[in-house]
Backbone as a printed PyTorch tensor [residue, N CA C, xyz], in Angstrom:
tensor([[[ 34.7570, 156.7080, 198.0270],
         [ 34.2270, 155.3860, 198.3280],
         [ 35.2030, 154.3270, 197.8220]],

        [[ 35.4400, 153.3570, 198.6400],
         [ 36.3730, 152.2850, 198.3000],
         [ 35.6860, 151.2430, 197.4270]],

        [[ 36.3590, 150.7900, 196.3400],
         [ 35.7150, 149.8040, 195.4680],
         [ 35.5590, 148.4600, 196.1780]],

        [[ 34.5180, 147.7560, 195.8080],
         [ 34.2450, 146.4360, 196.3750],
         [ 34.7940, 145.3900, 195.4130]],

        [[ 35.6250, 144.5050, 195.9310],
         [ 36.2320, 143.4630, 195.1090],
         [ 35.5230, 142.1490, 195.3870]],

        [[ 35.0830, 141.5000, 194.3330],
         [ 34.4220, 140.2070, 194.4860],
         [ 35.1630, 139.1610, 193.6690]],

        [[ 34.9260, 137.9390, 193.9710],
         [ 35.4730, 136.8590, 193.1640],
         [ 36.9620, 136.6780, 193.3400]],

        [[ 37.7470, 137.1790, 192.4080],
         [ 39.1950, 136.9450, 192.4030],
         [ 39.9640, 137.9410, 193.2490]],

        [[ 39.3470, 138.9720, 193.7330],
         [ 40.0190, 139.9350, 194.5890],
         [ 40.7060, 141.0330, 193.7970]],

        [[ 41.7030, 141.6520, 194.4350],
         [ 42.3710, 142.8060, 193.8320],
         [ 43.4140, 142.4210, 192.7980]],

        [[ 44.0870, 141.3020, 192.9650],
         [ 45.2250, 140.9490, 192.1090],
         [ 44.8130, 139.9260, 191.0570]],

        [[ 43.9390, 140.3300, 190.1560],
         [ 43.4220, 139.4210, 189.1370],
         [ 44.5320, 139.0090, 188.1660]],

        [[ 45.4370, 139.9240, 187.8580],
         [ 46.5360, 139.6120, 186.9350],
         [ 47.4320, 138.5060, 187.4960]],

        [[ 47.7570, 138.5930, 188.7690],
         [ 48.5920, 137.5490, 189.3870],
         [ 47.8690, 136.2080, 189.3970]],

        [[ 46.5560, 136.2360, 189.6090],
         [ 45.7800, 134.9960, 189.6030],
         [ 45.8630, 134.3330, 188.2350]],

        [[ 45.6250, 135.0910, 187.1530],
         [ 45.6290, 134.5010, 185.8240],
         [ 47.0260, 134.0860, 185.3880]],

        [[ 48.0610, 134.8010, 185.8260],
         [ 49.4230, 134.3540, 185.5360],
         [ 49.7320, 133.0360, 186.2440]],

        [[ 49.2660, 132.8880, 187.4710],
         [ 49.4900, 131.6420, 188.2020],
         [ 48.7740, 130.4820, 187.5180]],

        [[ 47.5440, 130.7100, 187.0810],
         [ 46.7950, 129.6570, 186.3850],
         [ 47.4830, 129.3150, 185.0640]],

        [[ 47.9500, 130.3320, 184.3300],
         [ 48.6220, 130.0770, 183.0510],
         [ 49.9150, 129.2830, 183.2650]],

        [[ 50.6890, 129.6480, 184.2620],
         [ 51.9250, 128.9030, 184.5490],
         [ 51.6030, 127.4590, 184.9130]],

        [[ 50.5400, 127.2480, 185.7050],
         [ 50.1620, 125.8840, 186.0670],
         [ 49.7590, 125.0670, 184.8450]],

        [[ 48.9680, 125.6640, 183.9720],
         [ 48.4990, 124.9390, 182.7860],
         [ 49.6670, 124.6290, 181.8520]],

        [[ 50.5130, 125.6210, 181.5680],
         [ 51.6580, 125.4000, 180.6690],
         [ 52.6060, 124.3680, 181.2770]],

        [[ 52.8740, 124.4750, 182.5620],
         [ 53.7620, 123.5150, 183.2140],
         [ 53.2140, 122.1060, 183.1820]],

        [[ 51.9140, 121.9660, 183.4230],
         [ 51.2970, 120.6440, 183.4050],
         [ 51.3020, 120.0560, 181.9960]],

        [[ 51.0210, 120.8750, 180.9850],
         [ 51.0290, 120.3870, 179.6010],
         [ 52.4360, 119.9340, 179.2050]],

        [[ 53.4390, 120.7380, 179.5160],
         [ 54.8190, 120.3670, 179.1730],
         [ 55.2240, 119.0960, 179.9190]],

        [[ 54.8570, 118.9860, 181.1850],
         [ 55.1920, 117.8000, 181.9710],
         [ 54.5160, 116.5580, 181.3970]],

        [[ 53.2410, 116.6590, 181.0400],
         [ 52.5310, 115.4970, 180.4970],
         [ 53.0370, 115.1250, 179.1100]],

        [[ 53.4460, 116.0930, 178.3120],
         [ 54.0590, 115.7720, 177.0150],
         [ 55.3500, 114.9950, 177.2380]],

        [[ 56.1290, 115.4000, 178.2170],
         [ 57.3690, 114.6940, 178.5150],
         [ 57.1360, 113.2800, 179.0100]],

        [[ 56.0080, 113.0560, 179.6960],
         [ 55.7290, 111.7170, 180.2220],
         [ 55.1360, 110.8020, 179.1570]],

        [[ 54.1950, 111.3090, 178.3590],
         [ 53.4230, 110.4140, 177.4920],
         [ 53.8200, 110.4220, 176.0220]],

        [[ 54.5300, 111.4390, 175.5420],
         [ 54.9230, 111.4840, 174.1290],
         [ 56.3180, 110.8910, 173.9890]],

        [[ 56.4990, 110.0770, 172.9560],
         [ 57.7650, 109.3940, 172.7490],
         [ 58.7170, 110.3060, 171.9670]],

        [[ 59.4550, 111.1420, 172.6970],
         [ 60.4790, 112.0050, 172.1020],
         [ 61.7950, 111.7380, 172.8250]],

        [[ 62.9130, 112.0380, 172.1640],
         [ 64.2080, 111.7320, 172.7700],
         [ 64.5920, 112.7040, 173.8740]],

        [[ 63.9200, 113.8490, 173.9840],
         [ 64.2290, 114.8230, 175.0250],
         [ 63.1190, 114.8900, 176.0770]],

        [[ 62.5280, 113.7450, 176.3810],
         [ 61.4190, 113.6910, 177.3380],
         [ 61.8390, 114.1630, 178.7230]],

        [[ 63.0850, 113.8720, 179.1250],
         [ 63.5320, 114.2710, 180.4590],
         [ 63.6120, 115.7910, 180.5860]],

        [[ 64.0060, 116.4650, 179.5090],
         [ 64.0220, 117.9300, 179.5100],
         [ 62.6070, 118.4790, 179.7010]],

        [[ 61.6330, 117.8770, 179.0320],
         [ 60.2470, 118.3360, 179.1580],
         [ 59.7070, 118.0900, 180.5640]],

        [[ 60.0510, 116.9770, 181.1500],
         [ 59.5770, 116.6850, 182.5080],
         [ 60.1450, 117.6980, 183.4960]],

        [[ 61.4470, 117.9450, 183.4150],
         [ 62.0560, 118.9200, 184.3220],
         [ 61.5390, 120.3380, 184.0700]],

        [[ 61.4020, 120.7130, 182.8010],
         [ 60.9190, 122.0610, 182.4810],
         [ 59.4970, 122.2540, 182.9820]],

        [[ 58.6560, 121.2480, 182.8140],
         [ 57.2840, 121.3500, 183.3130],
         [ 57.2350, 121.4900, 184.8220]],

        [[ 58.0650, 120.7340, 185.5140],
         [ 58.0950, 120.8350, 186.9740],
         [ 58.5930, 122.2080, 187.4190]],

        [[ 59.5700, 122.7540, 186.7160],
         [ 60.0970, 124.0780, 187.0790],
         [ 59.0480, 125.1570, 186.8340]],

        [[ 58.3110, 125.0590, 185.7330],
         [ 57.2780, 126.0570, 185.4460],
         [ 56.1640, 125.9860, 186.4940]],

        [[ 55.7900, 124.7830, 186.8930],
         [ 54.7800, 124.6420, 187.9570],
         [ 55.3050, 125.2260, 189.2580]],

        [[ 56.5730, 124.9980, 189.5480],
         [ 57.1590, 125.5880, 190.7620],
         [ 57.1450, 127.1160, 190.6910]],

        [[ 57.4580, 127.6780, 189.5220],
         [ 57.4570, 129.1350, 189.3730],
         [ 56.0560, 129.7220, 189.4950]],

        [[ 55.0340, 128.9150, 189.2350],
         [ 53.6700, 129.4190, 189.4030],
         [ 53.3730, 129.7220, 190.8710]],

        [[ 54.1150, 129.0900, 191.7630],
         [ 53.9050, 129.3700, 193.1910],
         [ 54.1860, 130.8340, 193.5170]],

        [[ 55.1050, 131.4450, 192.7960],
         [ 55.3990, 132.8640, 193.0240],
         [ 54.1500, 133.6920, 192.7640]],

        [[ 53.4790, 133.4150, 191.6430],
         [ 52.2710, 134.1790, 191.3100],
         [ 51.1520, 133.8810, 192.2920]],

        [[ 51.0580, 132.6410, 192.7970],
         [ 50.0300, 132.3270, 193.7990],
         [ 50.2960, 133.0860, 195.0930]],

        [[ 51.5490, 133.2010, 195.4850],
         [ 51.8720, 133.9490, 196.7040],
         [ 51.5620, 135.4270, 196.5180]],

        [[ 51.8930, 135.9870, 195.3560],
         [ 51.5610, 137.3850, 195.0860],
         [ 50.0570, 137.6070, 195.1530]],

        [[ 49.2890, 136.7100, 194.5330],
         [ 47.8340, 136.8580, 194.5320],
         [ 47.2790, 136.7710, 195.9490]],

        [[ 47.7570, 135.7890, 196.7020],
         [ 47.2430, 135.6100, 198.0610],
         [ 47.6160, 136.7940, 198.9530]],

        [[ 48.8880, 137.1960, 198.9370],
         [ 49.3130, 138.2800, 199.8170],
         [ 48.7240, 139.6190, 199.3830]],

        [[ 48.4310, 139.7800, 198.1010],
         [ 47.7990, 141.0120, 197.6440],
         [ 46.3540, 141.1210, 198.0410]],

        [[ 45.7290, 140.0130, 198.4040],
         [ 44.3220, 140.0240, 198.7940],
         [ 44.1110, 139.9740, 200.3030]],

        [[ 45.1710, 140.0140, 201.0710],
         [ 45.0180, 140.0450, 202.5280],
         [ 44.5100, 141.4230, 202.9180]],

        [[ 43.4350, 141.4310, 203.6670],
         [ 42.8560, 142.6970, 204.1070],
         [ 43.1190, 142.8650, 205.5980]],

        [[ 43.6710, 144.0050, 205.9500],
         [ 43.9550, 144.3280, 207.3450],
         [ 43.1440, 145.5620, 207.7010]],

        [[ 42.3690, 145.4800, 208.7750],
         [ 41.5830, 146.6450, 209.1710],
         [ 42.4930, 147.8140, 209.5420]],

        [[ 42.0520, 149.0500, 209.2700],
         [ 42.8820, 150.2190, 209.5890],
         [ 43.2480, 150.3190, 211.0620]],

        [[ 42.4380, 149.7780, 211.9540],
         [ 42.7440, 149.8360, 213.3860],
         [ 44.0190, 149.0510, 213.7000]],

        [[ 44.2530, 147.9500, 212.9760],
         [ 45.4610, 147.1630, 213.2150],
         [ 46.6920, 147.7710, 212.5440]],

        [[ 46.4830, 148.6300, 211.5620],
         [ 47.5960, 149.2650, 210.8680],
         [ 48.1400, 150.4820, 211.6040]],

        [[ 47.4160, 150.9770, 212.5990],
         [ 47.8110, 152.2190, 213.2640],
         [ 49.2040, 152.1340, 213.8650]],

        [[ 49.5430, 151.0210, 214.4820],
         [ 50.8670, 150.8800, 215.0940],
         [ 51.9630, 150.8270, 214.0340]],

        [[ 51.6750, 150.2390, 212.8830],
         [ 52.7020, 150.0570, 211.8630],
         [ 53.0580, 151.3390, 211.1330]],

        [[ 52.1150, 152.2560, 211.0070],
         [ 52.3850, 153.4660, 210.2470],
         [ 52.6320, 154.6800, 211.1300]],

        [[ 52.7380, 154.4660, 212.4380],
         [ 53.0830, 155.5560, 213.3390],
         [ 51.9070, 156.3530, 213.8440]],

        [[ 50.6920, 155.8520, 213.7020],
         [ 49.5160, 156.5490, 214.1950],
         [ 49.1030, 155.9660, 215.5430]],

        [[ 49.9510, 156.1100, 216.5380],
         [ 49.6910, 155.5360, 217.8520],
         [ 48.6070, 156.3230, 218.5630]],

        [[ 47.7310, 155.5990, 219.2050],
         [ 46.7030, 156.2470, 220.0200],
         [ 47.3160, 156.6000, 221.3650]],

        [[ 46.9620, 157.7610, 221.8770],
         [ 47.5440, 158.2240, 223.1330],
         [ 46.7510, 157.7680, 224.3540]],

        [[ 45.5600, 157.2210, 224.1840],
         [ 44.7020, 156.8830, 225.3210],
         [ 44.6250, 155.3760, 225.5760]],

        [[ 45.7660, 154.7050, 225.5520],
         [ 45.7810, 153.2630, 225.7870],
         [ 46.0280, 152.9140, 227.2390]],

        [[ 46.2280, 153.8530, 228.1110],
         [ 46.3940, 153.5710, 229.5290],
         [ 47.8140, 153.1870, 229.8730]],

        [[ 47.9680, 152.2150, 230.7960],
         [ 49.2760, 151.8130, 231.3050],
         [ 50.1140, 151.1230, 230.2400]],

        [[ 49.4710, 150.4520, 229.3170],
         [ 50.2270, 149.7490, 228.2880],
         [ 50.9690, 150.7090, 227.3680]],

        [[ 50.4370, 151.8940, 227.1410],
         [ 51.1070, 152.8320, 226.2400],
         [ 52.4310, 153.3000, 226.8300]],

        [[ 52.5260, 153.3880, 228.1550],
         [ 53.7840, 153.7940, 228.7790],
         [ 54.8710, 152.7570, 228.5910]],

        [[ 54.5200, 151.4920, 228.7670],
         [ 55.4990, 150.4110, 228.6050],
         [ 55.9040, 150.2800, 227.1400]],

        [[ 54.9160, 150.2940, 226.2480],
         [ 55.2580, 150.1330, 224.8320],
         [ 56.0340, 151.3430, 224.3130]],

        [[ 55.7240, 152.5390, 224.8180],
         [ 56.4740, 153.7240, 224.4130],
         [ 57.9150, 153.6510, 224.8690]],

        [[ 58.1170, 153.1550, 226.0980],
         [ 59.4820, 153.0140, 226.6110],
         [ 60.2570, 151.9740, 225.7900]],

        [[ 59.5960, 150.9010, 225.4420],
         [ 60.2580, 149.8720, 224.6430],
         [ 60.6050, 150.4020, 223.2460]],

        [[ 59.7170, 151.2220, 222.6610],
         [ 59.9990, 151.8070, 221.3460],
         [ 61.1950, 152.7500, 221.4100]],

        [[ 61.2500, 153.5640, 222.4790],
         [ 62.3810, 154.4890, 222.6200],
         [ 63.6850, 153.7260, 222.8030]],

        [[ 63.6580, 152.6650, 223.6190],
         [ 64.8570, 151.8460, 223.8320],
         [ 65.3000, 151.1850, 222.5190]],

        [[ 64.3550, 150.6370, 221.7880],
         [ 64.6720, 150.0020, 220.5160],
         [ 65.2470, 151.0130, 219.5310]],

        [[ 64.6810, 152.1970, 219.5020],
         [ 65.1720, 153.2360, 218.6000],
         [ 66.5930, 153.6610, 218.9660]],

        [[ 66.8840, 153.7900, 220.2460],
         [ 68.2320, 154.1820, 220.6630],
         [ 69.2600, 153.1170, 220.3110]],

        [[ 68.9060, 151.8420, 220.5330],
         [ 69.8450, 150.7530, 220.2440],
         [ 70.1210, 150.6950, 218.7410]],

        [[ 69.0710, 150.7550, 217.9170],
         [ 69.2900, 150.6570, 216.4760],
         [ 70.0390, 151.8740, 215.9380]],

        [[ 69.7730, 153.0750, 216.5030],
         [ 70.5080, 154.2590, 216.0740],
         [ 71.9740, 154.1530, 216.4710]],

        [[ 72.2450, 153.6130, 217.6600],
         [ 73.6390, 153.4350, 218.0910],
         [ 74.3860, 152.4650, 217.2020]],

        [[ 73.7390, 151.3800, 216.8120],
         [ 74.3860, 150.4010, 215.9350],
         [ 74.6460, 151.0230, 214.5680]],

        [[ 73.6480, 151.7380, 214.0330],
         [ 73.8040, 152.3740, 212.7300],
         [ 74.9340, 153.4040, 212.7420]],

        [[ 74.9980, 154.2080, 213.7980],
         [ 76.0370, 155.2420, 213.8470],
         [ 77.4200, 154.6330, 214.0480]],

        [[ 77.5060, 153.4990, 214.7380],
         [ 78.8240, 152.8700, 214.8980],
         [ 79.3400, 152.3470, 213.5660]],

        [[ 78.4500, 151.8550, 212.7000],
         [ 78.8820, 151.4200, 211.3730],
         [ 79.3440, 152.6100, 210.5520]],

        [[ 78.6640, 153.7250, 210.6630],
         [ 79.0710, 154.9100, 209.9070],
         [ 80.4000, 155.4460, 210.3970]],

        [[ 80.6090, 155.4150, 211.7100],
         [ 81.8370, 155.9490, 212.2890],
         [ 83.0280, 155.0760, 211.9100]],

        [[ 82.8350, 153.7780, 211.8640],
         [ 83.9350, 152.8630, 211.5550],
         [ 84.0980, 152.6310, 210.0580]],

        [[ 83.2590, 153.2120, 209.2660],
         [ 83.4020, 153.0530, 207.8200],
         [ 82.7290, 151.8110, 207.2850]],

        [[ 81.8070, 151.2370, 207.9990],
         [ 81.0790, 150.0770, 207.5010],
         [ 81.5250, 148.8180, 208.1930]],

        [[ 80.9330, 147.7090, 207.7950],
         [ 81.3110, 146.4230, 208.3760],
         [ 82.7610, 146.0980, 208.0770]],

        [[ 83.3450, 145.1370, 208.7810],
         [ 84.7480, 144.7820, 208.5530],
         [ 84.9940, 144.3640, 207.1060]],

        [[ 86.2120, 144.5910, 206.6380],
         [ 86.7030, 144.2210, 205.3050],
         [ 86.0930, 145.0450, 204.1840]],

        [[ 85.3670, 146.1260, 204.4780],
         [ 84.8670, 146.9730, 203.4080],
         [ 85.5460, 148.3300, 203.4130]],

        [[ 86.2590, 148.6600, 204.4940],
         [ 86.8590, 149.9800, 204.5980],
         [ 88.1370, 150.1010, 203.7950]],

        [[ 88.9870, 149.1100, 203.8760],
         [ 90.2500, 149.1480, 203.1360],
         [ 90.3900, 147.8670, 202.3380]],

        [[ 91.2310, 147.9310, 201.3410],
         [ 91.4990, 146.7380, 200.5500],
         [ 92.3390, 145.7740, 201.3850]],

        [[ 92.1820, 144.4860, 201.1540],
         [ 92.9960, 143.5320, 201.9130],
         [ 94.4780, 143.7440, 201.6450]],

        [[ 95.2850, 143.4130, 202.6310],
         [ 96.7350, 143.6170, 202.5210],
         [ 97.2930, 142.7620, 201.3880]],

        [[ 98.2090, 143.3440, 200.6330],
         [ 98.8140, 142.6230, 199.5230],
         [ 99.8970, 141.6890, 200.0590]],

        [[ 99.8250, 140.4420, 199.6640],
         [100.8470, 139.4820, 200.0700],
         [101.9870, 139.5360, 199.0710]],

        [[103.2110, 139.3640, 199.5400],
         [104.3320, 139.3740, 198.5920],
         [104.2630, 138.1330, 197.7090]],

        [[104.7380, 138.2410, 196.4730],
         [104.6930, 137.0730, 195.5940],
         [105.6280, 135.9840, 196.1040]],

        [[105.2420, 134.7540, 195.8510],
         [106.0210, 133.6080, 196.2960],
         [106.8580, 133.1110, 195.1240]],

        [[108.1590, 132.9680, 195.3410],
         [109.0490, 132.4490, 194.3130],
         [109.1020, 130.9330, 194.4270]],

        [[108.9140, 130.2790, 193.2990],
         [108.9700, 128.8280, 193.2620],
         [110.0970, 128.4460, 192.3200]],

        [[111.0190, 127.6420, 192.7980],
         [112.1370, 127.1930, 191.9660],
         [112.0070, 125.7040, 191.7530]],

        [[112.2340, 125.2870, 190.5110],
         [112.1750, 123.8680, 190.1890],
         [113.5220, 123.4530, 189.6300]],

        [[114.0310, 122.3800, 190.1130],
         [115.3170, 121.8760, 189.6310],
         [115.0590, 120.8200, 188.5640]],

        [[115.8900, 120.8000, 187.5320],
         [115.7240, 119.8130, 186.4720],
         [116.5110, 118.5580, 186.8050]],

        [[116.0070, 117.4630, 186.3200],
         [116.6610, 116.1700, 186.5480],
         [117.0850, 115.6160, 185.1910]],

        [[118.3030, 115.1340, 185.1300],
         [118.7430, 114.4950, 183.8870],
         [118.2990, 113.0450, 183.9250]],

        [[118.1330, 112.4180, 182.7750],
         [117.6740, 111.0270, 182.7680],
         [118.6670, 110.0640, 183.4130]],

        [[119.9570, 110.4020, 183.4400],
         [120.9630, 109.4810, 183.9620],
         [121.2600, 109.7210, 185.4300]],

        [[120.9710, 110.8930, 185.9260],
         [121.3610, 111.2420, 187.2770],
         [120.1130, 111.6500, 188.0560]],

        [[119.9610, 111.2190, 189.2820],
         [118.7940, 111.5530, 190.0870],
         [119.0390, 112.7310, 191.0110]],

        [[120.1920, 113.3820, 190.9450],
         [120.4430, 114.5300, 191.8020],
         [119.9890, 115.8000, 191.0820]],

        [[119.3440, 116.7160, 191.7850],
         [118.8630, 117.9320, 191.1070],
         [120.0150, 118.8440, 190.7250]],

        [[119.8410, 119.5500, 189.6240],
         [120.8190, 120.5140, 189.1530],
         [120.1630, 121.8840, 189.1420]],

        [[120.9310, 122.9050, 189.3950],
         [120.3990, 124.2540, 189.4180],
         [120.4810, 124.9380, 188.0670]],

        [[121.0840, 124.2990, 187.0740],
         [121.1910, 124.9080, 185.7490],
         [120.0640, 124.3880, 184.8790]],

        [[119.8180, 125.0760, 183.8000],
         [118.7750, 124.6740, 182.8640],
         [119.2090, 123.4830, 182.0410]],

        [[118.3810, 123.0400, 181.1300],
         [118.7450, 121.8830, 180.3000],
         [119.8700, 122.2330, 179.3410]],

        [[120.6870, 121.2640, 179.0950],
         [121.8200, 121.5080, 178.2020],
         [121.3590, 121.3900, 176.7490]],

        [[122.2130, 121.8410, 175.8360],
         [121.8730, 121.8370, 174.4200],
         [121.8230, 120.4130, 173.8950]],

        [[122.5840, 119.5040, 174.4720],
         [122.6270, 118.1260, 173.9790],
         [121.3540, 117.3660, 174.3200]],

        [[120.5650, 117.8260, 175.2760],
         [119.3540, 117.1110, 175.6770],
         [118.1070, 117.6870, 175.0060]],

        [[118.1970, 118.1810, 173.8000],
         [117.0680, 118.8280, 173.1350],
         [116.0330, 117.8340, 172.6470]],

        [[116.3970, 116.5570, 172.4870],
         [115.4360, 115.6060, 171.9600],
         [114.3660, 115.2300, 172.9920]],

        [[114.6260, 115.4280, 174.2560],
         [113.6780, 115.0450, 175.3000],
         [113.5350, 116.1940, 176.2840]],

        [[112.3300, 116.3970, 176.7550],
         [112.0710, 117.4340, 177.7370],
         [112.6030, 116.9590, 179.0860]],

        [[113.3790, 117.7800, 179.7960],
         [113.9150, 117.3250, 181.0780],
         [112.7950, 117.1730, 182.1100]],

        [[112.9180, 116.2020, 182.9700],
         [111.9340, 115.9710, 184.0190],
         [112.2250, 116.8940, 185.1880]],

        [[111.1840, 117.3270, 185.8560],
         [111.3720, 118.1610, 187.0500],
         [111.4290, 117.2710, 188.2620]],

        [[111.8690, 117.8470, 189.3490],
         [112.0100, 117.0490, 190.5720],
         [110.6800, 116.6730, 191.1720]],

        [[109.5800, 117.2610, 190.6870],
         [108.2740, 116.9130, 191.2330],
         [107.6660, 115.7170, 190.5340]],

        [[108.2380, 115.3030, 189.4050],
         [107.7070, 114.1400, 188.6830],
         [108.2830, 112.8740, 189.2690]],

        [[107.5900, 111.7860, 189.0640],
         [108.0960, 110.4840, 189.5430],
         [108.9500, 109.8600, 188.4570]],

        [[109.9840, 109.1390, 188.8520],
         [110.8680, 108.5140, 187.8930],
         [110.2670, 107.2110, 187.4070]],

        [[110.6230, 106.8360, 186.2180],
         [110.1050, 105.5930, 185.6360],
         [110.8330, 104.4150, 186.2640]],

        [[110.1310, 103.3440, 186.5170],
         [110.7310, 102.1680, 187.1480],
         [111.2900, 101.2150, 186.1370]]])
């Protein structure tokens, strides 16, 4: 015999969690609005987030209490009735066609090794060499040699920097 659920339904735990989240969120939000503390904005946002998270528990409670008669579940669990007349022929043909298409798609992914970019690692690009020429403070033409020993008091400027006016 199937138990009879009254009042809150089957998912009583989800119901009470949703109510608790709503109460805690509302209390935190109201403390943030009416109490003079320096972190009131944190309390307002935290309360709103907790109230938003209570929606998850409300959805669980609601969806857990949806009752579907067994007659409507027959198609979903594979218990098809054979005496539906002309409609069973059309729906059976559509099911077979759908099954063939989905099996073909699944097998093509297996044959090719999965979706693109998952079969092999991306091609390695060769490293790029970047050369920077140094500029002396007196001359604006680039030089291919490094800084000289006499210029140790100042760091040489590179050609990518702008010169002082």
